[in-house]
VOSERO-115822 format. One line per field, with one value per atom (N, C-alpha, C): atom name; x, y, z. Coordinates in steps of 0.1 Angstrom, whole numbers. Layout:
// VOSERO-115822
atom [CA/...]
X [X/...]
Y [Y/...]
Z [Z/...]
// end
This chain:
// VOSERO-115822
atom [N/CA/C/N/CA/C/N/CA/C/N/CA/C/N/CA/C/N/CA/C/N/CA/C/N/CA/C/N/CA/C/N/CA/C/N/CA/C/N/CA/C/N/CA/C/N/CA/C/N/CA/C/N/CA/C/N/CA/C/N/CA/C/N/CA/C/N/CA/C/N/CA/C/N/CA/C/N/CA/C/N/CA/C/N/CA/C/N/CA/C/N/CA/C/N/CA/C/N/CA/C/N/CA/C/N/CA/C/N/CA/C/N/CA/C/N/CA/C/N/CA/C/N/CA/C/N/CA/C/N/CA/C/N/CA/C/N/CA/C/N/CA/C/N/CA/C/N/CA/C/N/CA/C/N/CA/C/N/CA/C/N/CA/C/N/CA/C/N/CA/C/N/CA/C/N/CA/C/N/CA/C/N/CA/C/N/CA/C/N/CA/C/N/CA/C/N/CA/C/N/CA/C/N/CA/C/N/CA/C/N/CA/C/N/CA/C/N/CA/C/N/CA/C/N/CA/C/N/CA/C/N/CA/C/N/CA/C/N/CA/C/N/CA/C/N/CA/C/N/CA/C/N/CA/C/N/CA/C/N/CA/C/N/CA/C/N/CA/C/N/CA/C/N/CA/C/N/CA/C/N/CA/C/N/CA/C/N/CA/C/N/CA/C/N/CA/C/N/CA/C/N/CA/C/N/CA/C/N/CA/C/N/CA/C/N/CA/C/N/CA/C/N/CA/C/N/CA/C/N/CA/C/N/CA/C/N/CA/C/N/CA/C/N/CA/C/N/CA/C/N/CA/C/N/CA/C/N/CA/C/N/CA/C/N/CA/C/N/CA/C/N/CA/C/N/CA/C/N/CA/C/N/CA/C/N/CA/C/N/CA/C/N/CA/C/N/CA/C/N/CA/C/N/CA/C/N/CA/C/N/CA/C/N/CA/C/N/CA/C/N/CA/C/N/CA/C/N/CA/C/N/CA/C/N/CA/C/N/CA/C/N/CA/C/N/CA/C/N/CA/C/N/CA/C/N/CA/C/N/CA/C/N/CA/C/N/CA/C/N/CA/C/N/CA/C/N/CA/C/N/CA/C/N/CA/C/N/CA/C/N/CA/C/N/CA/C/N/CA/C/N/CA/C/N/CA/C/N/CA/C/N/CA/C/N/CA/C/N/CA/C/N/CA/C/N/CA/C/N/CA/C/N/CA/C/N/CA/C/N/CA/C/N/CA/C/N/CA/C/N/CA/C/N/CA/C/N/CA/C/N/CA/C/N/CA/C/N/CA/C/N/CA/C/N/CA/C/N/CA/C/N/CA/C/N/CA/C/N/CA/C/N/CA/C/N/CA/C/N/CA/C/N/CA/C/N/CA/C/N/CA/C/N/CA/C/N/CA/C/N/CA/C/N/CA/C/N/CA/C/N/CA/C/N/CA/C/N/CA/C/N/CA/C/N/CA/C/N/CA/C/N/CA/C/N/CA/C/N/CA/C/N/CA/C/N/CA/C/N/CA/C/N/CA/C/N/CA/C/N/CA/C/N/CA/C/N/CA/C/N/CA/C/N/CA/C/N/CA/C/N/CA/C/N/CA/C/N/CA/C/N/CA/C/N/CA/C/N/CA/C/N/CA/C/N/CA/C/N/CA/C/N/CA/C/N/CA/C/N/CA/C/N/CA/C/N/CA/C/N/CA/C/N/CA/C/N/CA/C/N/CA/C/N/CA/C/N/CA/C/N/CA/C/N/CA/C/N/CA/C/N/CA/C/N/CA/C/N/CA/C/N/CA/C/N/CA/C/N/CA/C/N/CA/C/N/CA/C/N/CA/C/N/CA/C/N/CA/C/N/CA/C/N/CA/C/N/CA/C/N/CA/C/N/CA/C/N/CA/C/N/CA/C/N/CA/C/N/CA/C/N/CA/C/N/CA/C/N/CA/C/N/CA/C/N/CA/C/N/CA/C/N/CA/C/N/CA/C/N/CA/C/N/CA/C/N/CA/C/N/CA/C/N/CA/C/N/CA/C/N/CA/C/N/CA/C/N/CA/C/N/CA/C/N/CA/C/N/CA/C/N/CA/C/N/CA/C/N/CA/C/N/CA/C/N/CA/C/N/CA/C/N/CA/C/N/CA/C/N/CA/C/N/CA/C/N/CA/C/N/CA/C/N/CA/C/N/CA/C/N/CA/C/N/CA/C/N/CA/C/N/CA/C/N/CA/C/N/CA/C/N/CA/C/N/CA/C/N/CA/C/N/CA/C/N/CA/C/N/CA/C/N/CA/C/N/CA/C/N/CA/C/N/CA/C/N/CA/C/N/CA/C/N/CA/C/N/CA/C/N/CA/C/N/CA/C/N/CA/C/N/CA/C/N/CA/C/N/CA/C/N/CA/C/N/CA/C/N/CA/C/N/CA/C/N/CA/C/N/CA/C/N/CA/C/N/CA/C/N/CA/C/N/CA/C/N/CA/C/N/CA/C/N/CA/C/N/CA/C/N/CA/C/N/CA/C/N/CA/C/N/CA/C/N/CA/C/N/CA/C]
X [952/942/929/928/916/909/916/910/910/912/912/922/934/945/942/934/931/937/944/950/965/971/986/995/990/998/1000/991/992/1004/1008/1019/1032/1036/1049/1048/1036/1035/1036/1030/1031/1045/1052/1066/1075/1072/1080/1079/1066/1065/1073/1073/1081/1096/1101/1115/1118/1110/1112/1111/1102/1101/1114/1121/1134/1146/1143/1153/1160/1155/1161/1156/1164/1160/1169/1178/1187/1187/1190/1191/1201/1196/1204/1198/1206/1201/1190/1191/1181/1168/1168/1155/1150/1159/1155/1148/1154/1148/1134/1132/1119/1109/1112/1103/1099/1109/1106/1099/1102/1095/1080/1077/1062/1056/1063/1058/1057/1067/1067/1056/1054/1043/1030/1027/1014/1013/1023/1021/1022/1030/1031/1018/1009/997/988/991/982/982/992/993/986/984/979/967/961/948/939/926/916/920/921/926/916/905/894/898/907/910/916/926/932/922/914/905/894/890/880/885/898/904/906/911/913/900/890/877/870/873/868/873/885/891/889/884/882/867/859/844/840/842/838/844/856/864/865/865/866/871/874/879/872/869/863/872/867/876/887/885/895/905/903/912/926/929/943/951/944/950/953/943/944/955/956/966/979/980/992/998/995/1000/1015/1023/1037/1043/1035/1040/1043/1035/1038/1052/1055/1068/1079/1077/1087/1089/1079/1080/1087/1083/1089/1104/1107/1121/1129/1124/1131/1134/1124/1126/1137/1136/1146/1160/1162/1175/1181/1172/1177/1182/1175/1180/1193/1196/1209/1220/1217/1227/1231/1221/1224/1226/1225/1228/1220/1207/1198/1200/1205/1207/1217/1225/1235/1229/1217/1212/1209/1211/1209/1198/1188/1177/1181/1193/1198/1193/1183/1178/1172/1172/1165/1150/1143/1129/1124/1133/1130/1127/1135/1134/1120/1116/1103/1091/1093/1082/1081/1092/1091/1085/1088/1082/1066/1062/1048/1041/1048/1042/1042/1052/1052/1041/1036/1025/1012/1011/999/986/974/962/959/950/946/939/943/937/924/916/904/907/918/922/926/933/937/925/915/903/896/895/889/896/910/918/915/913/911/897/887/874/875/883/884/892/902/910/901/892/883/873/868/860/867/879/887/889/893/895/882/871/858/855/858/856/865/878/887/883/879/876/863/854/842/842/854/855/849/851/845/830/824/810/804/809/803/808/820/825/831/832/838/853/861/875/880/890/896/902/906/912/903/890/880/882/885/886/898/909/921/919/911/909/899/889/878/879/882/882/892/904/913/908/899/893/885/879/872/880/893/902/903/897/898/885/874/861/859/851/848/842/846/842/851/859/869/883/886/898/911/915/927/939/937/949/947/958/958/968/970/980/994/997/1011/1014/1003/1005/1007/1000/1001/1015/1020/1033/1044/1041/1051/1051/1042/1041/1053/1058/1070/1064/1063/1058/1067/1080/1089/1085/1080/1077/1064/1055/1043/1047/1056/1061/1069/1076/1083/1074/1063/1053/1046/1043/1036/1045/1058/1068/1069/1070/1071/1059/1047/1035/1035/1041/1042/1050/1060/1068/1059/1050/1041/1031/1027/1017/1023/1036/1042/1044/1048/1049/1036/1025/1012/1009/1012/1009/1017/1030/1038/1035/1026/1022/1032/1039/1049/1043/1030/1024/1022/1017/1015/1029/1039/1052/1057/1056/1061/1053/1040/1031/1034/1036/1039/1053/1062/1076/1080/1075/1079/1069/1056/1047/1050/1054/1058/1069/1078/1089/1085/1073/1068/1062/1057/1049/1059/1053/1061/1070/1070/1079/1071/1078/1072/1064/1055/1048/1057/1067/1076/1083/1088/1094/1084/1072/1062/1059/1057/1053/1065/1077/1088/1090/1087/1087/1077/1065/1055/1059/1066/1071/1081/1090/1100/1094/1084/1078/1071/1064/1057/1067/1078/1088/1094/1097/1102/1092/1079/1068/1066/1068/1066/1075/1086/1096/1091/1083/1079/1064/1056/1042/1036/1024/1017/1012/1010/1005/991/982/969/969/978/980/985/994/999/987/978/967/958/956/947/952/965/971/977/982/989/980/969/960/955/950/945/956/968/978/982/981/984/974/961/951/952/956/958/969/980/991/987/979/975/966/957/948/956/966/974/982/986/995/987/974/966/968/971/974/961/960/950/953/944/947/949/942/943/957/964/978/987/985/993/988/975/970/975/974/979/994/1002/1016/1018/1010/1011/1007/997/993/1005/1013/1024/1035/1036/1047/1044/1032/1029/1036/1040/1048/1063/1067/1082/1088/1096/1102/1117/1124/1138/1140/1132/1134/1122/1123/1112/1100/1101/1089/1079/1082/1074/1061/1059/1048/1045/1032/1029/1034/1032/1036/1051/1059/1074/1078/1070/1073/1072/1061/1059/1070/1073/1084/1097/1101/1113/1113/1101/1099/1102/1101/1104/1119/1127/1141/1150/1145/1153/1160/1158/1163/1173/1186/1195/1192/1194/1190/1197/1210/1217/1212/1207/1201/1188/1180/1167/1169/1178/1180/1184/1193/1198/1187/1179/1168/1157/1154/1143/1148/1160/1166/1166/1170/1171/1157/1147/1133/1128/1131/1127/1134/1147/1154/1149/1146/1140/1127/1119/1106/1107/1116/1118/1121/1130/1134/1122/1114/1103/1093/1091/1082/1086/1099/1103/1103/1107/1109/1096/1086/1074/1062/1061/1048/1044/1053/1051/1048/1057/1054/1040/1036/1023/1012/1013/1003/1002/1014/1013/1006/1009/1003/988/982/968/961/969/963/959/967/963/970/980/988/980/974/968/953/948/933/925]
Y [1144/1133/1139/1149/1154/1162/1167/1175/1167/1154/1145/1150/1154/1158/1171/1180/1192/1204/1203/1214/1212/1204/1201/1213/1224/1235/1243/1240/1248/1243/1231/1226/1233/1236/1243/1257/1263/1276/1275/1265/1262/1259/1251/1248/1260/1269/1281/1289/1290/1297/1290/1277/1270/1273/1273/1277/1291/1300/1314/1316/1308/1309/1304/1295/1290/1299/1309/1319/1317/1308/1306/1315/1325/1335/1335/1325/1324/1309/1307/1293/1285/1273/1264/1250/1240/1227/1225/1232/1231/1236/1248/1254/1246/1241/1233/1220/1214/1201/1204/1214/1217/1220/1228/1231/1219/1211/1200/1189/1187/1177/1180/1193/1197/1193/1196/1193/1178/1171/1156/1149/1153/1147/1149/1161/1164/1157/1158/1153/1138/1132/1117/1110/1117/1111/1110/1117/1117/1104/1096/1083/1071/1074/1063/1066/1078/1081/1087/1088/1091/1105/1104/1116/1119/1126/1128/1135/1145/1152/1142/1134/1125/1114/1109/1099/1104/1117/1123/1125/1129/1131/1118/1108/1095/1088/1090/1085/1091/1104/1111/1106/1102/1097/1082/1075/1061/1057/1065/1062/1059/1069/1069/1058/1055/1046/1053/1046/1052/1042/1046/1038/1042/1032/1035/1044/1051/1060/1053/1041/1034/1026/1025/1017/1021/1033/1037/1034/1035/1032/1017/1008/994/989/994/989/996/1008/1016/1020/1013/1017/1017/1009/1010/1024/1032/1046/1053/1050/1056/1052/1039/1035/1042/1045/1052/1066/1073/1086/1086/1077/1077/1073/1064/1060/1071/1079/1090/1100/1103/1113/1107/1094/1088/1089/1086/1086/1100/1110/1124/1128/1124/1128/1122/1111/1104/1111/1113/1119/1133/1141/1155/1156/1145/1146/1157/1155/1166/1168/1159/1161/1172/1175/1186/1200/1200/1213/1222/1234/1244/1253/1256/1265/1279/1281/1294/1299/1294/1298/1286/1287/1276/1279/1269/1270/1282/1287/1299/1311/1312/1323/1323/1312/1311/1312/1308/1310/1324/1332/1346/1353/1349/1355/1353/1341/1338/1347/1349/1357/1372/1377/1390/1393/1383/1385/1390/1386/1390/1383/1387/1380/1383/1375/1377/1390/1397/1410/1408/1418/1417/1413/1419/1415/1401/1395/1381/1372/1376/1368/1367/1379/1379/1371/1371/1363/1348/1344/1330/1326/1335/1332/1330/1338/1337/1324/1321/1309/1296/1297/1285/1284/1295/1295/1289/1293/1287/1272/1268/1254/1246/1251/1244/1242/1253/1252/1241/1241/1231/1217/1215/1202/1196/1205/1201/1201/1203/1203/1190/1178/1167/1167/1175/1175/1186/1198/1209/1209/1203/1201/1214/1225/1237/1236/1242/1242/1248/1242/1248/1261/1264/1277/1289/1287/1297/1302/1293/1297/1307/1304/1312/1325/1325/1337/1347/1342/1350/1354/1344/1347/1358/1358/1369/1383/1385/1398/1403/1394/1398/1405/1403/1410/1425/1430/1444/1451/1444/1450/1458/1468/1476/1466/1468/1460/1449/1445/1435/1441/1446/1455/1450/1438/1433/1437/1442/1445/1459/1465/1478/1478/1490/1491/1488/1491/1489/1474/1466/1451/1446/1452/1447/1451/1462/1466/1457/1450/1441/1427/1424/1411/1408/1396/1392/1387/1397/1393/1384/1384/1375/1361/1356/1342/1339/1349/1346/1345/1353/1351/1338/1334/1322/1310/1310/1299/1299/1311/1311/1306/1310/1305/1290/1284/1270/1262/1268/1261/1263/1273/1275/1265/1259/1248/1236/1233/1221/1225/1237/1241/1240/1245/1244/1230/1221/1207/1201/1205/1200/1204/1217/1223/1216/1213/1207/1192/1186/1172/1163/1167/1158/1145/1146/1133/1123/1128/1119/1113/1122/1117/1106/1108/1098/1085/1086/1074/1066/1073/1066/1060/1067/1062/1051/1053/1045/1033/1035/1024/1011/1012/999/992/999/993/984/988/980/967/967/955/943/931/919/916/924/922/916/912/907/918/915/925/934/929/937/947/943/953/963/959/969/979/974/983/993/988/997/1007/1002/1011/1022/1018/1029/1039/1034/1043/1053/1047/1055/1065/1060/1069/1081/1078/1089/1099/1094/1103/1112/1106/1115/1125/1120/1129/1140/1138/1149/1160/1158/1169/1180/1175/1184/1186/1180/1181/1183/1189/1190/1176/1173/1160/1158/1168/1166/1163/1169/1166/1152/1148/1134/1124/1127/1118/1117/1129/1129/1122/1124/1120/1106/1101/1089/1077/1080/1070/1060/1064/1055/1045/1050/1040/1030/1034/1024/1013/1017/1007/998/1003/995/985/989/980/969/973/963/952/957/948/938/943/934/924/927/918/910/913/905/910/922/927/935/936/944/959/966/980/989/985/993/993/982/982/992/993/1003/1017/1019/1032/1037/1027/1031/1034/1027/1030/1043/1046/1059/1071/1069/1079/1082/1072/1074/1083/1083/1090/1105/1110/1124/1130/1122/1128/1124/1120/1117/1128/1136/1148/1149/1156/1159/1174/1182/1196/1203/1215/1221/1225/1226/1231/1220/1207/1196/1194/1200/1199/1212/1216/1229/1231/1220/1222/1224/1217/1219/1232/1237/1250/1261/1260/1269/1268/1256/1254/1260/1257/1263/1278/1283/1297/1306/1301/1310/1314/1307/1311/1306/1296/1290/1277/1272/1259/1262/1257/1258/1247/1251/1242/1229/1229/1216/1207/1214/1206/1200/1208/1204/1192/1193/1182/1169/1171/1159/1153/1161/1155/1148/1155/1150/1137/1137/1125/1113/1116/1106/1100/1109/1105/1096/1100/1092/1078/1078/1065/1056/1061/1053/1048/1056/1052/1040/1041/1030/1017/1018/1006/1000/1009/1004/998/1004/999/984/982/969/959/963/954/951/961/959/960/970/973/962/958/948/934/929/917/917/928/929/927/934/932/918/911/897/889/892/885/886/897/899/897/893/891/903/914/927/929/920/923/919/907/902/905/906/909/897]
Z [1064/1066/1069/1078/1083/1071/1062/1051/1038/1039/1027/1017/1022/1013/1005/1011/1004/1010/1021/1028/1031/1022/1024/1023/1016/1014/1027/1037/1050/1058/1057/1065/1063/1051/1049/1055/1055/1061/1076/1082/1096/1100/1092/1094/1093/1084/1083/1096/1102/1115/1126/1126/1136/1134/1122/1119/1124/1121/1125/1140/1146/1161/1167/1161/1166/1162/1155/1152/1139/1130/1118/1107/1103/1093/1081/1080/1069/1064/1052/1047/1055/1060/1068/1067/1072/1072/1082/1093/1103/1098/1092/1087/1076/1067/1056/1060/1070/1075/1081/1089/1095/1084/1074/1063/1055/1051/1042/1050/1063/1070/1071/1072/1072/1059/1048/1034/1032/1036/1034/1042/1054/1062/1056/1050/1044/1031/1022/1009/1008/1018/1018/1021/1028/1032/1019/1009/997/990/991/984/992/1005/1014/1022/1018/1024/1013/1016/1006/999/986/978/967/970/960/947/947/935/924/928/918/914/923/920/910/913/904/890/889/875/868/875/869/865/874/871/859/857/846/832/832/819/818/828/828/829/825/826/840/849/862/871/868/877/891/901/914/924/936/947/960/968/981/990/999/1007/1015/1018/1026/1018/1005/996/997/996/995/1008/1020/1032/1033/1029/1030/1021/1009/999/999/1003/1002/1016/1026/1040/1040/1032/1033/1030/1024/1022/1035/1045/1058/1063/1061/1065/1057/1044/1036/1042/1045/1051/1064/1073/1086/1085/1076/1074/1069/1060/1055/1066/1074/1085/1094/1098/1107/1101/1088/1081/1081/1079/1078/1092/1103/1116/1119/1113/1115/1107/1094/1085/1089/1093/1097/1112/1119/1134/1141/1140/1145/1160/1167/1182/1184/1175/1176/1172/1166/1161/1173/1171/1182/1178/1187/1185/1188/1194/1197/1211/1216/1230/1237/1250/1258/1258/1265/1266/1274/1283/1291/1282/1271/1262/1256/1251/1244/1254/1266/1276/1279/1280/1282/1271/1258/1247/1247/1251/1252/1263/1274/1285/1280/1273/1268/1258/1252/1242/1249/1262/1269/1265/1269/1265/1251/1245/1231/1229/1219/1215/1207/1205/1197/1183/1178/1164/1163/1173/1173/1173/1181/1182/1169/1162/1149/1139/1140/1131/1134/1146/1150/1144/1144/1138/1123/1116/1102/1099/1107/1105/1107/1117/1119/1107/1102/1090/1078/1076/1065/1067/1080/1082/1080/1084/1082/1067/1060/1045/1039/1044/1038/1042/1055/1060/1053/1049/1043/1028/1022/1007/1001/1006/1000/1000/1009/1010/1001/1001/993/979/976/963/956/963/957/959/949/950/963/969/981/979/967/964/967/966/969/983/993/1006/1008/1002/1003/995/985/977/984/990/995/1010/1018/1033/1037/1031/1035/1033/1023/1021/1033/1041/1052/1063/1062/1071/1069/1057/1054/1055/1057/1058/1071/1071/1083/1094/1106/1117/1120/1110/1112/1111/1100/1098/1105/1101/1106/1099/1087/1078/1072/1069/1062/1051/1045/1034/1038/1051/1056/1056/1059/1059/1045/1036/1022/1016/1020/1016/1021/1032/1038/1032/1023/1017/1008/1009/1001/988/978/965/957/959/951/952/964/966/957/956/948/933/928/914/912/923/922/921/929/928/915/910/897/886/887/877/877/889/890/885/887/882/867/862/847/840/847/841/837/847/844/833/833/823/809/807/795/790/800/797/792/798/793/779/777/763/752/756/746/744/751/750/755/766/772/777/782/786/775/764/752/748/748/744/753/766/775/774/772/771/758/747/735/734/741/741/751/763/774/777/774/776/769/756/749/756/763/770/781/787/799/795/783/778/777/781/780/791/802/813/825/836/848/855/863/871/879/885/893/884/873/864/859/856/852/862/875/886/889/889/891/879/867/856/856/861/863/873/884/894/888/880/874/864/856/846/853/864/871/877/882/887/877/865/854/849/848/843/852/865/875/874/867/865/855/845/835/834/843/842/856/857/869/873/886/890/884/884/879/864/856/842/840/849/848/850/859/862/850/843/832/819/817/804/804/816/817/822/827/833/822/811/800/795/792/788/798/811/822/822/821/821/809/798/786/788/794/796/806/816/826/820/811/804/795/788/779/787/799/807/817/817/827/841/843/857/862/875/881/878/870/867/879/890/902/908/906/912/904/891/883/887/888/891/905/915/928/928/920/919/913/903/897/906/915/924/934/937/946/940/927/920/920/923/923/935/945/956/956/944/943/934/940/934/937/928/929/930/923/923/929/935/942/934/921/913/911/915/911/919/930/939/946/947/952/966/975/989/990/982/983/976/967/961/972/979/990/1001/1004/1014/1010/997/992/990/986/983/995/1007/1019/1020/1012/1011/1022/1030/1041/1038/1025/1021/1010/1012/1001/990/977/967/968/971/972/983/994/1005/1001/994/989/980/970/961/968/978/985/993/1000/1008/999/988/979/972/968/961/971/983/993/996/997/999/988/976/964/964/967/967/978/990/1001/997/990/986/976/966/957/964/974/982/990/996/1004/994/983/973/968/966/962/973/985/996/1004/1005/1013/1004/996/989/979/970/960/967/976/983/990/996/1002/992/981/971/966/964/960/971/984/995/995/992/992/979/968/955/948/949/943/930/926/914/901/901/889/889/877/875/880]
// end
């Protein structure tokens, strides 16, 4: 929320640190739950808080269509309920009260004491981290891609006077995770190149026409969930937005309700390659594939239920369904 959904990839990294601090260094339900909860909390906010990247893309293909910064929160707040409900259900299914961290608080307090005061290198690292955070937080103001911060600022760790890293540190980088992330992103790129977006819109959009608003909205939710398997979320926004607006116009529906529904689907996934944040979370190697599919499928199912039971009735109540 603080970074307008531009720093969601940081949460899986933070969650990985939490999992390792608790002693989880092998795939397990405990580690998987910690990692995915970090990703879910960050990505779930994207549908119900101001999300400039998607709004900019969709506005670009709809002749500068836009939304005020507060609109997604006002209209999509039930998404928060879906996220919280998923977390609650997971704690009951996996009985998290029985999870063991391997050590009591005394162990971690001793580790903290053994670390001693902050070193000069750690202070320099804090300064670089603050610079990166400021760059990310101010992304909506300066307009530069957030990737620049991750590309440029780490190089300062090597310059004379800072020198936080050396060749030994580079040799310790887990390069397989980088290749895994690149490969997952390639799946979406191939889907875009093959024209999957156009195929889905020409095949499935006619099916939605002539049905009730509830069927249409649930159909859009299903369409986006399917498209997310073979396309990148940004490509989905660019290729499927115009057909959705056309369907809304033909049925006399508010196009924003369909577009809001579509925005929600960018966070509905079954496999780890479908969203950058969960790619990173899965790439650390602490989540079993079967556990990931189970948690992701359950999250998607809960979202569909909340959408039907709370989101659509709320939109009817405030008059958001019809044009």
